C-alpha positions in Angstrom: -15.4 -21.6 -5.7 -12.6 -21.1 -8.5 -11.9 -17.1 -8.9 -12.8 -18.0 -12.8 -16.3 -19.2 -12.1 -17.1 -16.0 -9.8 -19.1 -12.7 -10.4 -16.6 -10.0 -9.6 -17.2 -6.4 -8.6 -14.3 -4.1 -9.1 -14.7 -0.9 -6.6 -12.5 2.1 -7.9 -12.7 5.7 -7.6 -13.3 6.7 -4.5 -13.5 10.1 -2.8 -9.2 10.3 -1.7 -7.0 12.3 -3.5 -6.1 8.8 -5.0 -9.0 8.7 -6.8 -7.4 8.9 -10.5 -4.9 6.4 -9.5 -7.7 4.1 -8.0 -9.8 4.3 -11.7 -6.2 3.0 -13.7 -5.6 0.2 -11.1 -9.9 -0.9 -11.3 -9.7 -0.5 -14.8 -6.9 -2.7 -14.8 -7.8 -5.1 -13.2 -11.6 -5.5 -14.9 -9.5 -6.2 -18.0 -6.9 -8.8 -16.5 -10.0 -10.4 -15.0 -12.2 -10.5 -18.2 -9.0 -11.6 -20.7 -9.6 -15.0 -18.7 -13.2 -15.3 -18.9 -14.2 -13.8 -15.0 -17.5 -12.0 -14.9 -16.8 -8.4 -14.4 -18.5 -5.4 -13.2 -17.1 -2.2 -12.7 -18.2 0.0 -9.8 -17.4 4.1 -9.6 -17.4 4.9 -6.2 -18.5 8.4 -5.7 -19.1 8.8 -2.1 -18.6 7.3 0.9 -21.2 4.7 0.3 -20.5 1.6 -2.1 -23.1 -0.1 -3.8 -22.5 -3.8 -4.6 -24.4 -5.3 -7.3 -26.5 -7.7 -6.3 -25.2 -11.6 -7.0 -21.8 -10.5 -6.6 -19.7 -13.2 -4.8 -16.4 -11.1 -4.0 -15.7 -7.5 -4.4 -12.2 -6.6 -5.7 -11.3 -3.2 -4.0 -9.0 -1.0 -6.2 -10.0 1.9 -3.5 -6.6 4.0 -2.5 -6.7 6.3 0.7 -9.6 6.9 2.8 -12.5 4.8 2.4 -10.4 2.0 1.0 -7.3 1.4 2.8 -8.5 2.6 6.3 -11.0 -0.3 6.7 -14.1 1.7 6.7 -15.2 0.1 3.5 -14.2 -3.2 5.0 -16.3 -2.8 8.0 -19.2 -2.0 6.0 -19.0 -4.8 3.6 -18.3 -7.2 6.5 -21.5 -6.0 8.2 -23.4 -6.6 4.8 -21.7 -10.1 4.5 -19.9 -9.1 1.3 -16.4 -10.7 0.7 -13.7 -8.6 -0.6 -10.1 -8.7 -1.4 -7.2 -7.6 1.1 -7.0 -8.1 4.8 -9.8 -7.0 7.2 -11.4 -3.7 8.5 -8.8 -4.4 11.7 -5.8 -4.6 10.2 -6.7 -1.9 7.3 -7.4 0.7 9.8 -3.8 0.0 11.7 -1.8 0.0 8.5 -3.6 3.0 7.1 -2.8 5.1 10.4 1.2 5.4 10.0 1.6 6.4 14.1 -0.6 3.3 15.2 0.9 1.0 12.9 4.5 2.2 14.1 3.4 1.3 17.8 2.3 -1.9 16.9 5.6 -3.0 14.3 7.8 -1.6 17.0 6.3 -3.8 19.7 7.1 -6.7 17.4 10.5 -5.8 17.0 10.5 -4.6 13.5 13.0 -2.0 12.6 11.8 1.4 11.9 12.8 5.3 11.9 12.5 7.3 14.8 8.7 9.4 14.7 6.4 10.8 16.2 3.1 13.1 16.1 4.0 16.4 14.7 2.7 20.2 16.0 3.9 23.7 15.5 6.3 23.4 18.6 8.4 20.9 17.0 11.8 21.3 17.6 13.5 18.5 15.6 16.3 19.7 13.4 16.8 18.8 10.1 17.1 16.1 8.2 14.0 14.6 8.8 10.8 14.1 6.8 7.2 15.7 7.3 3.8 13.6 6.6 0.6 12.9 6.9 -0.5 10.3 9.8 -3.3 8.8 7.1 -2.7 9.0 3.3 -1.3 7.8 0.2 0.6 7.9 -2.8 3.1 10.3 -0.9 0.5 13.3 -0.9 1.6 16.0 1.7 4.9 14.6 2.1 7.9 17.0 2.6 11.7 16.2 3.1 13.3 18.6 5.1 17.1 19.1 5.1 17.8 22.7 5.4 15.9 25.2 7.9 14.4 27.1 5.0 12.8 23.8 3.8 11.9 23.5 7.7 9.3 26.4 7.5 7.9 25.7 4.3 6.8 22.2 5.4 5.8 23.5 8.5 3.6 25.9 6.8 2.3 23.4 4.3 2.0 21.0 7.6 -0.5 23.4 9.2 -2.4 23.8 6.3 -3.1 20.0 5.6 -6.7 18.9 6.5 -5.5 15.8 8.7 -2.6 15.1 11.7 0.8 15.5 10.5 3.5 13.1 11.6 7.4 13.4 11.5 10.1 10.9 10.9 14.0 10.8 11.1 15.1 11.1 7.4 16.5 7.7 6.4 18.7 8.3 3.3 19.8 5.3 1.2 17.6 3.3 -1.1 14.3 2.7 -1.2 13.2 -1.0 -1.6 10.1 -2.3 -1.7 8.9 -6.0 -0.8 5.5 -7.2 -2.3 3.6 -9.7 -0.1 1.2 -12.6 -1.8 -0.3 -15.0 1.2 2.8 -16.1 3.1 5.2 -15.1 0.2 7.4 -12.3 -0.1 8.2 -11.6 -3.6 11.0 -10.3 -5.1 12.9 -6.7 -3.8 11.6 -3.6 -6.3 14.2 -1.1 -5.8 12.7 2.7 -6.7 15.3 5.2 -8.3 13.7 8.5 -8.8 15.1 10.7 -11.6 14.7 13.8 -9.6 13.4 14.3 -6.0 12.2 11.8 -4.1 9.7 9.2 -4.8 6.4 11.3 -4.4 3.4 11.6 -6.3 4.7 12.8 -9.8 7.5 10.3 -10.3 5.3 7.3 -9.0 2.8 7.9 -11.2 4.6 9.8 -14.4 6.3 7.4 -17.1 9.7 7.7 -17.5 10.0 9.7 -13.8 11.5 6.6 -12.2 13.6 3.7 -12.7 12.5 0.3 -11.7 14.8 -2.4 -10.7 12.9 -6.0 -10.3 14.8 -8.1 -9.0 16.8 -5.2 -7.3 20.5 -6.1 -7.5 21.0 -7.1 -4.1 23.0 -10.0 -2.8 21.0 -13.1 -2.4 21.5 -13.2 2.0 20.8 -9.2 2.4 17.4 -9.6 -0.2 16.3 -12.7 2.0 16.8 -10.3 5.6 15.0 -7.6 3.7 11.9 -9.8 2.2 12.0 -11.2 6.3 11.3 -8.2 7.7 8.9 -7.2 5.1 7.2 -10.2 6.1 7.5 -9.6 9.8 6.2 -6.2 9.3 2.5 -7.4 7.5 2.2 -10.0 10.1 2.7 -7.3 12.9 -0.4 -5.6 11.6 -2.5 -8.6 11.2 -2.5 -7.9 7.6 -3.8 -10.7 5.0 -3.6 -12.1 1.8 -1.7 -9.0 0.0 0.3 -5.9 1.1 3.3 -4.0 -0.3 6.0 -3.0 2.6 8.4 0.2 1.8 11.8 0.1 3.1 14.6 2.4 3.2 18.4 1.2 3.3 21.1 3.0 4.5 24.4 3.0 3.3 25.6 0.4 5.5 23.1 -2.0 4.2 20.5 -1.2 7.5 16.9 -1.3 6.5 13.9 0.0 8.2 10.0 0.2 7.4 8.2 3.0 6.2 5.1 2.1 5.7 2.7 -1.3 4.8 0.1 -0.3 1.9 -2.6 -3.1 2.2 -4.4 -2.6 -1.1 -1.1 -1.9 -3.7 -1.8 0.0 -7.0 -2.0 -2.1 -9.5 -1.4 0.0 -12.8 0.7 -0.4 -15.5 3.5 1.4 -13.2 2.7 0.2 -10.1 5.2 -2.3 -8.0 3.3 -5.1 -6.9 2.4 -6.2 -10.7 6.1 -6.0 -11.5 7.4 -8.1 -8.5 4.8 -10.3 -9.5 6.0 -10.9 -13.1 9.6 -11.2 -11.6 8.5 -14.0 -9.7 6.9 -15.7 -12.7 3.0 -14.5 -11.9 1.3 -12.7 -14.8 -0.9 -9.6 -14.3 -4.0 -12.3 -14.6 -2.5 -14.5 -12.2 -2.1 -12.1 -9.5 -5.5 -10.8 -9.6 -6.6 -14.4 -9.4 -3.7 -15.5 -6.8 -5.4 -12.3 -4.7 -9.2 -13.4 -5.3 -8.4 -17.0 -4.5 -6.7 -16.2 -1.1 -9.5 -13.3 -0.1 -12.4 -16.0 -0.5 -10.2 -18.5 1.3 -9.7 -15.6 4.3 -13.7 -15.0 4.3 -14.3 -18.8 4.6 -11.6 -19.0 7.6 -13.6 -16.2 9.2 -16.8 -17.3 9.1 -15.9 -20.9 10.2 -13.9 -19.1 13.2 
């Protein structure tokens, strides 16, 4: 079935700390799909149960964080026989748990920063990063460069509801690579005006500078794209993802994480990369639907 002929339910909102961003992603996707004649129903998900309207051909998932990217809703929709966009339940759950994802990527030879589960007995010396094992949009992330910052971060970590992890801080340039199907899109270099690329810098207009395509020589860019594809495949991801990398002063890159449901707002990185590749926003949405439909049919025929 062609995407333009489908009845689409755009699922957004959700129950995580990223609810507001998810709503913006959903609104942007719905607007883009309607602009090319797709029949769209917007569904505001307010609990851990998503009601997909009868007659829906495909659910376009714009749910970020828990119950969106962690494999839960994917498994729920699988059980109901409802087609949805993005990776399946297993890959989504694996990518969302940063420690399990690290194990899978390490086994596949993906370059990574040293990391481990955090506890109050942690004896790492700065610099390092303290962050939630399972969350997005840089919520709960602390960059620790001094002993004083270590004390503050530890106090915040103890108050965090979920598990925390510690990771060696790699200083340099943050690069993101959008993956669409089997294609790595042009690189985006992220340059926050102040501090690091946290929630505020991600979603405040003008707070961060984005360079796309990133000013990186062609040969190096190809290496980073291949690393991103390697990470995407190591986790079993399909259709679409956004891989975040940190590049140090020597040009060596490590993967920070793989996002299976990247943001789709005006400030989001995947749409920027798509535009740099000549793919406008509506076409990007249609392509995600097309690839997701093919994934579902492949699974049904397996």
